[in-house]
C-alpha positions in Angstrom: 28.7 144.4 206.9 25.3 145.9 206.1 22.1 144.6 204.8 21.1 146.2 201.4 18.0 147.7 203.1 20.2 149.6 205.5 22.1 151.5 202.8 20.3 154.5 201.2 21.1 155.3 197.6 23.0 152.1 196.7 22.0 150.2 193.7 23.3 146.7 193.4 25.4 146.1 190.2 23.6 144.4 187.4 25.5 141.5 185.9 24.4 140.1 182.6 24.7 136.3 183.1 25.8 134.0 180.4 23.4 132.4 178.0 23.6 129.3 175.8 24.4 131.7 172.9 27.7 132.6 174.7 29.2 129.2 174.0 32.6 128.5 172.4 32.2 125.3 170.4 35.9 124.6 170.2 36.4 125.1 174.0 33.3 123.0 174.7 34.7 120.2 172.5 38.1 120.5 174.1 36.7 120.2 177.7 34.3 117.4 176.7 37.1 115.6 174.9 38.9 114.9 178.2 36.2 112.5 179.3 36.4 114.1 182.7 33.3 113.6 184.9 31.8 117.1 185.2 28.6 117.7 187.1 26.7 121.0 187.0 24.2 122.7 189.3 26.5 123.2 192.3 26.9 126.4 194.4 30.7 126.4 193.9 33.4 125.0 191.7 35.6 122.2 193.0 37.6 119.2 191.9 37.0 116.1 194.1 39.8 113.6 193.9 37.5 111.0 195.3 35.2 110.3 193.3 37.4 112.0 190.6 34.8 114.6 189.6 34.7 118.3 188.7 31.7 120.1 190.2 30.7 123.4 188.6 27.8 125.9 188.9 25.4 125.9 185.9 26.8 127.9 183.0 24.1 130.6 183.4 25.4 131.4 186.9 28.7 132.8 185.6 28.9 136.5 185.1 30.5 136.0 181.7 31.5 133.3 179.3 35.2 133.7 180.0 34.5 133.1 183.7 32.9 129.8 182.8 35.8 128.6 180.7 38.4 129.9 183.1 36.8 128.0 185.9 36.2 124.9 183.8 39.9 124.7 182.7 41.0 125.4 186.3 39.0 122.4 187.4 40.5 120.3 184.5 44.0 121.3 185.6 43.2 119.9 189.1 41.7 116.8 187.4 45.1 116.1 185.8 46.7 115.7 189.2 44.7 112.5 190.0 47.0 109.5 190.8 45.9 107.8 187.5 47.1 110.9 185.5 50.0 113.1 186.5 49.8 112.1 190.2 50.4 115.5 191.9 49.8 115.9 195.6 46.1 116.8 196.0 46.0 116.3 199.7 46.6 119.9 200.8 44.1 121.8 202.8 43.3 125.5 202.3 46.0 127.6 203.9 48.9 125.1 203.6 51.7 125.3 201.1 50.7 122.2 199.2 47.2 123.6 198.6 48.6 127.0 197.5 51.1 125.3 195.1 48.3 123.2 193.6 46.0 126.2 193.2 48.8 128.0 191.4 49.3 125.1 189.1 45.6 125.0 188.3 45.4 128.8 187.9 48.5 129.0 185.6 47.2 126.0 183.7 43.8 127.6 183.2 45.4 130.9 182.0 47.6 128.9 179.5 44.6 126.9 178.3 42.3 129.9 177.9 45.0 131.9 176.1 45.5 129.1 173.6 41.8 128.7 173.2 41.5 132.4 172.5 39.6 133.2 175.7 40.6 136.1 177.9 40.3 134.7 181.5 38.7 136.8 184.2 39.9 137.2 187.7 38.0 135.0 190.2 36.8 136.1 193.6 39.1 133.6 195.4 42.3 135.0 193.7 42.7 137.6 196.5 42.5 134.9 199.2 45.3 132.9 197.4 47.5 135.7 196.4 49.2 136.3 199.7 49.9 132.6 200.1 51.2 132.3 196.5 53.6 135.2 197.2 54.7 133.5 200.5 55.6 130.2 198.9 57.3 131.8 195.9 59.3 134.1 198.2 60.3 131.2 200.4 61.7 129.3 197.4 62.0 131.0 194.0 62.4 127.6 192.3 58.8 126.9 193.2 57.7 129.2 190.3 59.6 126.9 187.8 58.1 123.8 189.3 54.6 125.1 189.3 54.9 126.5 185.8 56.2 123.1 184.5 53.3 121.3 186.2 50.8 123.8 184.7 52.2 123.2 181.2 52.2 119.4 181.8 48.5 119.7 182.9 47.5 121.5 179.7 49.6 119.1 177.6 47.8 116.1 179.3 44.4 117.6 178.6 45.4 118.2 175.0 46.8 114.7 174.7 43.6 113.2 176.1 41.5 114.4 173.2 39.8 111.8 171.0 40.6 111.7 167.3 37.3 113.4 166.5 38.4 116.5 168.4 41.2 118.7 167.0 43.8 117.8 169.7 46.2 120.4 168.3 43.8 123.2 169.1 46.5 124.8 171.3 49.1 124.8 168.5 46.5 126.0 166.0 45.5 129.0 168.1 49.0 130.0 169.1 50.4 129.9 165.6 
C-alpha cells in the first residue's frame, strides 16, 4: 500500500458523482412506497434489524445513479427479512454461511428489482469479498441456489405488495412486459 504522494505519474481517477438531476422518479416512488425507515448521511450502507432501519450514504456520494438504486434495493431486500415481514434469519455474521446466503438473497433481489425498474445495476466493491463465500455455499449444496432465488423473488414481491394505492404497485409487471 502506498500513499498517493509516493507514486510518481499516477493521477487518481475522476468519478462524476450523482446529482439530484440523476433521479428516477418511479424508482424513488417505489422505494418510498415501502414505508421503510431509511436514513442518509452514513459512511456505508447497512440494514439494521434493530431498530429496523436502512442506512445509506447521501445520494451524491454514489459514483452513479445505478449504484444508488442498486444499493437502495439491496437494503430493501434485507429489510424484507425482518421478523414482521418475511422472517428470514438475519443473525449471521460476516464470514458465516447464514450471512453469505442472506447477502446473496439481497443481491439477487436487488438485481431483479433493478432489472424490472429498468436500471442496470453496477457491481459493488464488496462483491469480491462475498463471491468466494457464495461459491462455497452453492458448491456445498446446489439446492441453496433455488432457496436463495426463491427468497430473492419473495423479497421483491413483498416490496411490490407493500406499495400504497397511490404508487403503481405493478411497476415490475409494467416494465417487464
